[in-house]
The first five atom37 places (N, CA, C, CB, O) and aatype in JSON, in Angstrom:
{
  "aatype": [20, 20, 20, 20, 20, 20, 20, 20, 20, 20, 20, 20, 20, 20, 20, 20, 20, 20, 20, 20, 20, 20, 20, 20, 20, 20, 20, 20, 20, 20, 20, 20, 20, 20, 20, 20, 20, 20, 20, 20, 20, 20, 20, 20, 20, 20, 20, 20, 20, 20, 20, 20, 20, 20, 20, 20, 20, 20, 20, 20, 20, 20, 20, 20, 20, 20, 20, 20, 20, 20, 20, 20, 20, 20, 20, 20, 20, 20, 20, 20, 20, 20, 20, 20, 20, 20, 20, 20, 20, 20, 20, 20, 20, 20, 20, 20, 20, 20, 20, 20, 20, 20, 20, 20, 20, 20, 20, 20, 20, 20, 20, 20],
  "atom_mask": [
    [1, 1, 1, 1, 1],
    [1, 1, 1, 1, 1],
    [1, 1, 1, 1, 1],
    [1, 1, 1, 1, 1],
    [1, 1, 1, 1, 1],
    [1, 1, 1, 1, 1],
    [1, 1, 1, 1, 1],
    [1, 1, 1, 1, 1],
    [1, 1, 1, 1, 1],
    [1, 1, 1, 1, 1],
    [1, 1, 1, 1, 1],
    [1, 1, 1, 1, 1],
    [1, 1, 1, 1, 1],
    [1, 1, 1, 1, 1],
    [1, 1, 1, 1, 1],
    [1, 1, 1, 1, 1],
    [1, 1, 1, 1, 1],
    [1, 1, 1, 1, 1],
    [1, 1, 1, 1, 1],
    [1, 1, 1, 1, 1],
    [1, 1, 1, 1, 1],
    [1, 1, 1, 1, 1],
    [1, 1, 1, 1, 1],
    [1, 1, 1, 1, 1],
    [1, 1, 1, 1, 1],
    [1, 1, 1, 1, 1],
    [1, 1, 1, 1, 1],
    [1, 1, 1, 1, 1],
    [1, 1, 1, 1, 1],
    [1, 1, 1, 1, 1],
    [1, 1, 1, 1, 1],
    [1, 1, 1, 1, 1],
    [1, 1, 1, 1, 1],
    [1, 1, 1, 1, 1],
    [1, 1, 1, 1, 1],
    [1, 1, 1, 1, 1],
    [1, 1, 1, 1, 1],
    [1, 1, 1, 1, 1],
    [1, 1, 1, 1, 1],
    [1, 1, 1, 1, 1],
    [1, 1, 1, 1, 1],
    [1, 1, 1, 1, 1],
    [1, 1, 1, 1, 1],
    [1, 1, 1, 1, 1],
    [1, 1, 1, 1, 1],
    [1, 1, 1, 1, 1],
    [1, 1, 1, 1, 1],
    [1, 1, 1, 1, 1],
    [1, 1, 1, 1, 1],
    [1, 1, 1, 1, 1],
    [1, 1, 1, 1, 1],
    [1, 1, 1, 1, 1],
    [1, 1, 1, 1, 1],
    [1, 1, 1, 1, 1],
    [1, 1, 1, 1, 1],
    [1, 1, 1, 1, 1],
    [1, 1, 1, 1, 1],
    [1, 1, 1, 1, 1],
    [1, 1, 1, 1, 1],
    [1, 1, 1, 1, 1],
    [1, 1, 1, 1, 1],
    [1, 1, 1, 1, 1],
    [1, 1, 1, 1, 1],
    [1, 1, 1, 1, 1],
    [1, 1, 1, 1, 1],
    [1, 1, 1, 1, 1],
    [1, 1, 1, 1, 1],
    [1, 1, 1, 1, 1],
    [1, 1, 1, 1, 1],
    [1, 1, 1, 1, 1],
    [1, 1, 1, 1, 1],
    [1, 1, 1, 1, 1],
    [1, 1, 1, 1, 1],
    [1, 1, 1, 1, 1],
    [1, 1, 1, 1, 1],
    [1, 1, 1, 1, 1],
    [1, 1, 1, 1, 1],
    [1, 1, 1, 1, 1],
    [1, 1, 1, 1, 1],
    [1, 1, 1, 1, 1],
    [1, 1, 1, 1, 1],
    [1, 1, 1, 1, 1],
    [1, 1, 1, 1, 1],
    [1, 1, 1, 1, 1],
    [1, 1, 1, 1, 1],
    [1, 1, 1, 1, 1],
    [1, 1, 1, 1, 1],
    [1, 1, 1, 1, 1],
    [1, 1, 1, 1, 1],
    [1, 1, 1, 1, 1],
    [1, 1, 1, 1, 1],
    [1, 1, 1, 1, 1],
    [1, 1, 1, 1, 1],
    [1, 1, 1, 1, 1],
    [1, 1, 1, 1, 1],
    [1, 1, 1, 1, 1],
    [1, 1, 1, 1, 1],
    [1, 1, 1, 1, 1],
    [1, 1, 1, 1, 1],
    [1, 1, 1, 1, 1],
    [1, 1, 1, 1, 1],
    [1, 1, 1, 1, 1],
    [1, 1, 1, 1, 1],
    [1, 1, 1, 1, 1],
    [1, 1, 1, 1, 1],
    [1, 1, 1, 1, 1],
    [1, 1, 1, 1, 1],
    [1, 1, 1, 1, 1],
    [1, 1, 1, 1, 1],
    [1, 1, 1, 1, 1],
    [1, 1, 1, 1, 1],
    [1, 1, 1, 1, 1]
  ],
  "atom_positions": [
    [[-34.12, -8.42, -4.45], [-33.92, -7.46, -3.32], [-32.55, -7.8, -2.61], [-35.17, -7.55, -2.25], [-31.77, -6.94, -2.2]],
    [[-32.37, -9.17, -2.51], [-31.07, -9.61, -1.9], [-29.96, -9.22, -2.6], [-30.97, -11.0, -1.75], [-28.92, -8.83, -2.05]],
    [[-30.13, -9.31, -3.99], [-28.85, -8.91, -4.79], [-28.64, -7.5, -4.57], [-28.94, -9.17, -6.38], [-27.49, -7.14, -4.33]],
    [[-29.63, -6.61, -4.6], [-29.35, -5.09, -4.36], [-28.66, -4.77, -3.04], [-30.7, -4.29, -4.38], [-27.72, -3.98, -2.92]],
    [[-29.27, -5.52, -2.02], [-28.69, -5.32, -0.79], [-27.2, -5.73, -0.58], [-29.47, -5.98, 0.09], [-26.42, -5.11, 0.14]],
    [[-26.89, -6.88, -1.33], [-25.27, -7.42, -1.38], [-24.52, -6.47, -2.07], [-24.99, -8.87, -2.16], [-23.39, -6.22, -1.66]],
    [[-25.04, -5.79, -3.23], [-24.24, -4.84, -3.94], [-24.07, -3.71, -3.26], [-24.72, -4.52, -5.15], [-22.97, -3.17, -3.29]],
    [[-25.11, -3.16, -2.53], [-25.12, -1.84, -1.77], [-24.06, -2.09, -0.64], [-26.69, -1.43, -1.14], [-23.2, -1.24, -0.41]],
    [[-24.12, -3.31, 0.11], [-23.21, -3.42, 1.17], [-21.76, -3.48, 0.71], [-23.55, -4.59, 1.95], [-20.89, -2.93, 1.38]],
    [[-21.45, -4.2, -0.51], [-20.06, -4.15, -1.02], [-19.66, -2.94, -1.46], [-19.83, -5.02, -2.04], [-18.45, -2.72, -1.4]],
    [[-20.48, -1.97, -1.95], [-20.05, -0.66, -2.34], [-19.76, 0.17, -1.03], [-21.15, 0.03, -3.27], [-18.75, 0.87, -0.97]],
    [[-20.68, 0.1, 0.05], [-20.42, 0.73, 1.13], [-19.08, 0.34, 1.89], [-21.51, 0.56, 1.88], [-18.33, 1.18, 2.38]],
    [[-18.88, -0.95, 1.92], [-17.6, -1.61, 2.36], [-16.38, -0.96, 1.76], [-17.6, -3.11, 1.97], [-15.46, -0.46, 2.41]],
    [[-16.5, -1.03, 0.27], [-15.41, -0.35, -0.42], [-15.1, 0.9, -0.09], [-15.6, -0.31, -1.66], [-13.91, 1.21, 0.04]],
    [[-16.16, 1.86, 0.11], [-15.97, 3.17, 0.44], [-15.39, 3.42, 1.89], [-17.24, 3.82, 0.26], [-14.51, 4.26, 2.1]],
    [[-15.95, 2.6, 2.88], [-15.4, 2.67, 4.1], [-14.01, 2.21, 4.23], [-16.16, 2.02, 4.92], [-13.25, 2.81, 4.99]],
    [[-13.58, 1.09, 3.49], [-12.24, 0.59, 3.37], [-11.31, 1.71, 2.91], [-12.19, -0.59, 2.39], [-10.29, 1.98, 3.55]],
    [[-11.66, 2.33, 1.85], [-10.83, 3.45, 1.26], [-10.5, 4.56, 2.18], [-11.53, 4.04, 0.11], [-9.39, 5.1, 2.22]],
    [[-11.72, 4.95, 3.05], [-11.64, 6.06, 3.99], [-10.6, 5.59, 5.08], [-13.12, 6.44, 4.63], [-9.54, 6.17, 5.31]],
    [[-11.0, 4.56, 5.66], [-10.09, 3.98, 6.82], [-8.59, 3.85, 6.38], [-10.62, 2.48, 7.3], [-7.66, 4.22, 7.09]],
    [[-8.43, 3.29, 5.13], [-6.86, 3.39, 4.68], [-6.36, 4.69, 4.54], [-6.56, 2.74, 3.34], [-5.2, 4.9, 4.9]],
    [[-7.11, 5.7, 4.03], [-6.72, 7.02, 4.1], [-6.3, 7.65, 5.46], [-7.74, 7.73, 3.57], [-5.21, 8.18, 5.68]],
    [[-7.29, 7.53, 6.31], [-7.14, 7.77, 7.64], [-6.03, 7.19, 8.39], [-8.2, 7.42, 8.19], [-5.41, 7.85, 9.23]],
    [[-5.76, 5.94, 8.1], [-4.43, 5.33, 8.46], [-3.2, 5.92, 8.04], [-4.37, 4.07, 8.0], [-2.25, 6.08, 8.8]],
    [[-3.2, 6.22, 6.88], [-2.04, 6.96, 6.31], [-1.88, 8.37, 7.04], [-2.25, 7.18, 4.71], [-0.78, 8.72, 7.45]],
    [[-2.92, 9.08, 7.19], [-2.67, 10.3, 7.97], [-2.21, 10.1, 9.41], [-3.89, 11.12, 8.0], [-1.41, 10.86, 9.95]],
    [[-2.8, 8.94, 10.04], [-2.4, 8.89, 11.48], [-0.88, 8.37, 11.46], [-3.44, 7.87, 12.39], [-0.15, 8.73, 12.38]],
    [[-0.45, 7.64, 10.56], [0.9, 7.11, 10.4], [1.78, 8.38, 10.42], [1.08, 6.23, 9.04], [2.72, 8.52, 11.21]],
    [[1.42, 9.34, 9.44], [2.29, 10.63, 9.29], [2.15, 11.49, 10.53], [1.87, 11.52, 7.99], [3.15, 12.11, 10.89]],
    [[1.09, 11.59, 11.17], [1.01, 12.29, 12.53], [1.96, 11.7, 13.56], [-0.44, 12.21, 13.11], [2.74, 12.34, 14.26]],
    [[1.76, 10.33, 13.53], [2.51, 9.54, 14.62], [4.2, 9.75, 14.41], [2.07, 7.82, 14.47], [5.0, 9.82, 15.35]],
    [[4.52, 9.82, 13.08], [5.92, 9.96, 12.73], [6.33, 11.5, 13.28], [6.12, 9.73, 10.99], [7.35, 11.66, 13.96]],
    [[5.56, 12.49, 12.97], [5.73, 13.75, 13.28], [5.86, 13.94, 14.89], [4.59, 14.51, 12.66], [6.78, 14.58, 15.4]],
    [[5.01, 13.41, 15.5], [4.96, 13.44, 17.05], [6.24, 12.7, 17.58], [3.56, 12.69, 17.64], [6.82, 13.06, 18.61]],
    [[6.62, 11.71, 16.87], [7.9, 10.84, 17.39], [9.18, 11.73, 17.19], [8.11, 9.34, 16.49], [10.13, 11.68, 17.97]],
    [[9.11, 12.61, 16.0], [10.31, 13.28, 15.77], [10.42, 14.6, 16.66], [10.41, 13.59, 14.28], [11.49, 15.13, 16.95]],
    [[9.21, 15.04, 17.05], [9.15, 16.31, 18.06], [9.51, 15.6, 19.26], [7.61, 17.17, 18.23], [10.41, 16.18, 19.88]],
    [[9.12, 14.53, 19.8], [9.44, 13.86, 20.98], [10.94, 13.74, 21.07], [8.77, 12.54, 21.03], [11.49, 13.97, 22.15]],
    [[11.6, 13.4, 20.07], [13.03, 13.19, 19.95], [13.82, 14.53, 20.08], [13.33, 12.5, 18.59], [14.91, 14.59, 20.65]],
    [[13.23, 15.52, 19.55], [13.75, 16.95, 19.47], [13.59, 17.33, 21.06], [12.79, 18.04, 18.31], [14.55, 17.75, 21.71]],
    [[12.36, 17.16, 21.61], [12.29, 17.59, 22.91], [13.22, 16.79, 23.99], [10.87, 17.53, 23.27], [13.74, 17.32, 24.97]],
    [[13.29, 15.85, 23.75], [14.27, 14.76, 24.6], [15.68, 15.18, 24.54], [14.22, 13.16, 23.98], [16.44, 14.96, 25.48]],
    [[16.13, 15.86, 23.28], [17.45, 16.41, 23.13], [17.52, 17.72, 23.6], [17.9, 16.39, 21.82], [18.55, 18.01, 24.19]],
    [[16.57, 18.67, 23.46], [16.68, 20.07, 23.72], [16.56, 20.35, 25.18], [15.66, 20.81, 22.96], [17.11, 21.3, 25.73]],
    [[15.76, 19.42, 25.82], [15.41, 19.76, 27.41], [16.9, 19.65, 28.07], [14.18, 18.51, 28.24], [17.33, 20.64, 28.66]],
    [[17.63, 18.56, 27.99], [18.7, 18.36, 28.77], [19.9, 19.38, 28.23], [19.06, 16.81, 28.72], [20.8, 19.78, 28.97]],
    [[19.79, 19.71, 27.01], [20.73, 20.64, 26.46], [20.6, 22.22, 27.07], [20.49, 20.6, 24.9], [21.55, 23.0, 27.09]],
    [[19.41, 22.48, 27.49], [18.91, 23.65, 28.22], [19.04, 23.73, 29.6], [17.66, 23.81, 28.01], [18.83, 24.77, 30.22]],
    [[19.45, 22.46, 30.21], [19.56, 22.4, 31.6], [18.41, 22.05, 32.18], [19.98, 23.53, 32.14], [18.34, 22.3, 33.38]],
    [[17.37, 21.48, 31.61], [16.1, 21.06, 32.14], [15.98, 19.51, 32.16], [14.97, 21.69, 31.32], [16.61, 18.77, 31.4]],
    [[15.21, 19.15, 33.0], [14.85, 17.59, 33.17], [13.47, 17.49, 32.7], [14.94, 17.01, 34.75], [12.74, 18.47, 32.73]],
    [[13.04, 16.26, 32.21], [11.7, 15.93, 31.97], [10.78, 16.27, 33.03], [11.6, 14.61, 31.71], [9.69, 16.76, 32.75]],
    [[11.16, 16.01, 34.36], [10.44, 16.12, 35.52], [9.84, 17.39, 35.72], [11.21, 15.83, 36.57], [8.82, 17.49, 36.41]],
    [[10.46, 18.47, 35.12], [9.91, 19.88, 35.25], [8.71, 20.05, 34.29], [11.05, 20.98, 34.9], [8.0, 21.04, 34.46]],
    [[8.43, 19.21, 33.36], [7.44, 19.38, 32.61], [6.48, 18.07, 32.64], [7.95, 19.75, 31.33], [6.77, 17.0, 32.11]],
    [[5.29, 18.35, 33.36], [4.51, 17.14, 33.53], [4.0, 16.49, 32.25], [3.37, 17.44, 34.38], [3.47, 17.18, 31.38]],
    [[4.13, 15.32, 32.14], [3.61, 14.61, 30.95], [4.46, 14.63, 29.63], [2.31, 15.19, 30.64], [4.08, 14.1, 28.58]],
    [[5.67, 15.3, 29.81], [6.32, 15.5, 28.48], [7.37, 14.38, 28.41], [7.0, 17.01, 28.29], [8.01, 14.33, 27.37]],
    [[7.65, 13.47, 29.37], [8.57, 12.53, 29.35], [8.0, 11.06, 28.88], [9.17, 12.53, 30.7], [8.76, 10.25, 28.36]],
    [[6.83, 10.82, 29.06], [6.12, 9.61, 28.65], [5.3, 9.93, 27.39], [5.19, 9.08, 29.82], [4.41, 10.78, 27.4]],
    [[5.6, 9.29, 26.4], [4.61, 9.3, 25.19], [4.6, 7.79, 24.65], [5.14, 10.43, 23.92], [5.57, 7.17, 24.23]],
    [[3.35, 7.37, 24.76], [2.86, 6.14, 24.37], [2.2, 6.06, 23.12], [2.07, 5.69, 25.27], [0.99, 6.27, 23.21]],
    [[2.63, 5.82, 21.96], [1.96, 5.91, 20.8], [1.75, 4.46, 20.3], [2.71, 6.81, 19.82], [2.65, 3.82, 19.75]],
    [[0.57, 3.99, 20.52], [0.33, 2.57, 20.07], [0.18, 2.53, 18.5], [-1.0, 1.96, 20.8], [-0.27, 3.48, 17.85]],
    [[0.56, 1.44, 18.02], [0.47, 1.32, 16.55], [-0.76, 0.15, 16.24], [2.07, 0.86, 15.91], [-0.58, -1.0, 16.67]],
    [[-1.8, 0.43, 15.61], [-2.8, -0.49, 15.39], [-2.95, -0.6, 13.83], [-4.12, -0.07, 16.13], [-3.73, -1.42, 13.35]],
    [[-2.22, 0.22, 13.04], [-2.65, 0.18, 11.55], [-2.54, -1.21, 11.06], [-1.75, 1.12, 10.62], [-3.41, -1.62, 10.29]],
    [[-1.46, -2.05, 11.46], [-1.26, -3.28, 10.84], [-2.62, -4.18, 11.05], [0.07, -3.97, 11.44], [-3.24, -4.78, 10.18]],
    [[-2.86, -4.1, 12.22], [-4.08, -4.91, 12.78], [-5.5, -4.33, 11.88], [-4.23, -4.58, 14.66], [-6.38, -5.07, 11.43]],
    [[-5.47, -3.15, 11.79], [-6.73, -2.56, 10.98], [-6.77, -2.95, 9.58], [-6.74, -0.99, 10.97], [-7.81, -3.27, 9.01]],
    [[-5.48, -2.93, 8.96], [-5.25, -3.41, 7.64], [-5.57, -4.9, 7.41], [-3.87, -3.15, 7.31], [-6.09, -5.31, 6.37]],
    [[-5.21, -5.71, 8.47], [-5.45, -7.09, 8.38], [-6.83, -7.3, 8.45], [-4.78, -7.84, 9.38], [-7.36, -8.06, 7.63]],
    [[-7.65, -6.6, 9.51], [-9.06, -6.79, 9.64], [-9.91, -6.34, 8.38], [-9.5, -6.03, 10.85], [-10.95, -6.9, 8.04]],
    [[-9.35, -5.27, 7.73], [-10.05, -4.89, 6.4], [-9.86, -5.89, 5.29], [-9.53, -3.53, 5.87], [-10.71, -6.12, 4.43]],
    [[-8.58, -6.52, 5.37], [-8.41, -7.54, 4.38], [-9.22, -8.83, 4.63], [-7.0, -7.87, 4.3], [-9.74, -9.46, 3.7]],
    [[-9.3, -9.15, 5.8], [-10.07, -10.39, 6.13], [-11.63, -10.04, 5.79], [-9.84, -10.84, 7.77], [-12.34, -10.93, 5.33]],
    [[-12.11, -8.83, 6.02], [-13.48, -8.51, 5.79], [-13.73, -8.45, 4.36], [-13.87, -7.25, 6.43], [-14.83, -8.73, 3.9]],
    [[-12.68, -8.06, 3.58], [-12.79, -7.88, 2.18], [-12.92, -9.27, 1.51], [-11.58, -7.09, 1.66], [-13.63, -9.47, 0.53]],
    [[-12.11, -10.26, 2.18], [-12.2, -11.75, 1.73], [-13.66, -12.45, 1.83], [-11.2, -12.61, 2.66], [-14.24, -13.18, 1.03]],
    [[-14.05, -11.97, 3.04], [-15.57, -12.51, 3.22], [-16.5, -11.89, 2.26], [-16.16, -12.22, 4.68], [-17.31, -12.63, 1.7]],
    [[-16.49, -10.64, 2.0], [-17.26, -10.02, 1.09], [-17.07, -10.68, -0.38], [-16.91, -8.55, 1.14], [-18.01, -10.81, -1.15]],
    [[-15.98, -11.02, -0.61], [-15.76, -11.7, -1.94], [-16.37, -13.09, -2.07], [-14.27, -11.83, -2.19], [-16.54, -13.64, -3.16]],
    [[-16.68, -13.6, -0.92], [-17.18, -14.95, -0.86], [-18.67, -14.93, -1.03], [-16.79, -15.62, 0.45], [-19.25, -16.01, -1.17]],
    [[-19.39, -13.75, -1.04], [-20.87, -13.44, -1.0], [-21.13, -13.79, -2.56], [-21.31, -11.73, -0.49], [-20.49, -13.24, -3.45]],
    [[-22.01, -14.66, -2.77], [-22.39, -15.11, -4.26], [-23.9, -14.95, -4.47], [-21.99, -16.72, -4.56], [-24.62, -15.28, -3.54]],
    [[-24.4, -14.51, -5.47], [-25.86, -14.61, -5.91], [-25.99, -15.56, -6.79], [-26.42, -13.44, -6.49], [-25.56, -15.42, -7.94]],
    [[-26.63, -16.7, -6.35], [-26.8, -17.84, -7.22], [-28.0, -17.93, -7.88], [-26.64, -18.98, -6.58], [-29.05, -18.01, -7.25]],
    [[-27.95, -17.92, -9.28], [-29.2, -18.04, -10.0], [-29.58, -19.6, -10.4], [-29.07, -17.13, -11.32], [-30.7, -19.95, -10.78]],
    [[-28.49, -20.45, -10.24], [-28.76, -21.74, -10.77], [-28.5, -22.83, -9.26], [-27.6, -22.04, -12.25], [-27.41, -23.33, -9.01]],
    [[-29.53, -22.98, -8.57], [-29.35, -23.72, -7.36], [-29.12, -25.19, -7.7], [-30.54, -23.55, -6.44], [-28.54, -25.9, -6.88]],
    [[-29.57, -25.74, -8.95], [-29.26, -27.02, -9.25], [-27.8, -27.14, -9.61], [-30.13, -27.5, -10.28], [-27.25, -28.18, -9.27]],
    [[-27.14, -26.28, -10.22], [-25.75, -26.28, -10.65], [-24.85, -26.32, -9.53], [-25.44, -25.13, -11.47], [-23.86, -27.05, -9.5]],
    [[-25.25, -25.39, -8.43], [-24.58, -25.43, -7.22], [-24.64, -26.66, -6.35], [-25.02, -24.4, -6.54], [-23.69, -26.97, -5.64]],
    [[-25.74, -27.33, -6.4], [-25.9, -28.5, -5.63], [-25.08, -29.56, -6.32], [-27.38, -28.9, -5.49], [-24.39, -30.37, -5.71]],
    [[-25.19, -29.48, -7.7], [-24.31, -30.62, -8.5], [-22.96, -30.56, -8.3], [-24.45, -30.56, -9.98], [-22.25, -31.56, -8.22]],
    [[-22.52, -29.3, -8.21], [-21.07, -28.95, -8.09], [-20.55, -29.32, -6.63], [-20.85, -27.35, -8.37], [-19.38, -29.61, -6.41]],
    [[-21.51, -29.28, -5.7], [-21.25, -29.62, -4.34], [-20.96, -31.07, -4.22], [-22.38, -29.23, -3.46], [-20.25, -31.49, -3.32]],
    [[-21.54, -31.9, -5.17], [-21.33, -33.36, -5.09], [-19.86, -33.8, -5.59], [-22.47, -34.08, -5.96], [-19.61, -34.99, -5.73]],
    [[-18.95, -32.86, -5.84], [-17.66, -33.15, -6.22], [-17.45, -34.28, -7.27], [-16.97, -33.45, -5.04], [-16.45, -35.0, -7.25]],
    [[-18.41, -34.38, -8.17], [-18.17, -35.26, -9.31], [-17.22, -34.89, -10.27], [-19.28, -35.46, -9.97], [-16.85, -33.72, -10.33]],
    [[-16.77, -35.75, -11.05], [-15.8, -35.46, -12.17], [-16.53, -34.45, -13.26], [-15.32, -36.94, -12.91], [-17.66, -34.6, -13.73]],
    [[-15.55, -33.32, -13.57], [-16.24, -32.43, -14.31], [-16.98, -32.9, -15.67], [-15.33, -31.43, -14.57], [-17.99, -32.32, -16.07]],
    [[-16.44, -33.9, -16.28], [-17.3, -34.56, -17.45], [-18.68, -35.17, -17.14], [-16.52, -35.7, -18.05], [-19.68, -35.1, -17.86]],
    [[-18.58, -35.74, -16.02], [-19.95, -36.15, -15.55], [-20.99, -35.02, -14.99], [-19.72, -37.16, -14.42], [-22.2, -35.15, -15.12]],
    [[-20.49, -34.09, -14.47], [-21.26, -32.91, -14.17], [-21.68, -32.37, -15.35], [-20.56, -31.94, -13.4], [-22.86, -32.02, -15.39]],
    [[-20.98, -32.21, -16.36], [-21.42, -31.6, -17.7], [-22.43, -32.55, -18.27], [-20.17, -31.38, -18.76], [-23.43, -32.1, -18.83]],
    [[-22.24, -33.78, -18.16], [-23.24, -34.73, -18.91], [-24.51, -34.57, -18.2], [-22.8, -36.31, -18.91], [-25.51, -34.47, -18.91]],
    [[-24.64, -34.53, -16.88], [-25.93, -34.48, -15.96], [-26.58, -33.15, -16.33], [-25.58, -34.55, -14.26], [-27.81, -33.08, -16.43]],
    [[-25.79, -32.11, -16.54], [-26.43, -30.81, -16.87], [-26.99, -30.92, -18.42], [-25.29, -29.55, -16.69], [-28.05, -30.37, -18.73]],
    [[-26.32, -31.56, -19.22], [-26.71, -31.66, -20.6], [-28.07, -32.51, -20.62], [-25.52, -32.34, -21.47], [-29.01, -32.12, -21.31]],
    [[-28.15, -33.64, -19.87], [-29.34, -34.42, -19.95], [-30.48, -33.65, -19.24], [-29.1, -35.83, -19.34], [-31.63, -33.78, -19.66]],
    [[-30.23, -32.92, -18.24], [-31.35, -32.15, -17.52], [-31.72, -30.93, -18.44], [-30.86, -31.6, -15.97], [-32.6, -30.14, -18.1]]
  ]
}
């Protein structure tokens, strides 16, 4: 049951991660277009004899960028998911945790 849950969680994470990455790509494209429009407006208003103060909210555009942070968080989460193990041999895990020399570990496993 636990193995199925871990597998399901990993699949859902992969789907969610892919969707978020695609959304971030879209947001970056929209952000770029908005900044280009903003630059055009900043150029055209004074050229037509108008100032920003005539158009409420047209002068201040704050577009925060969180895509790097989101990509980092997704990467960190993916690393945590990769650490999930389903161990069918608890004795081997315990033996490996003792940090013995590989030949000694193999000998003990052979004896057991």
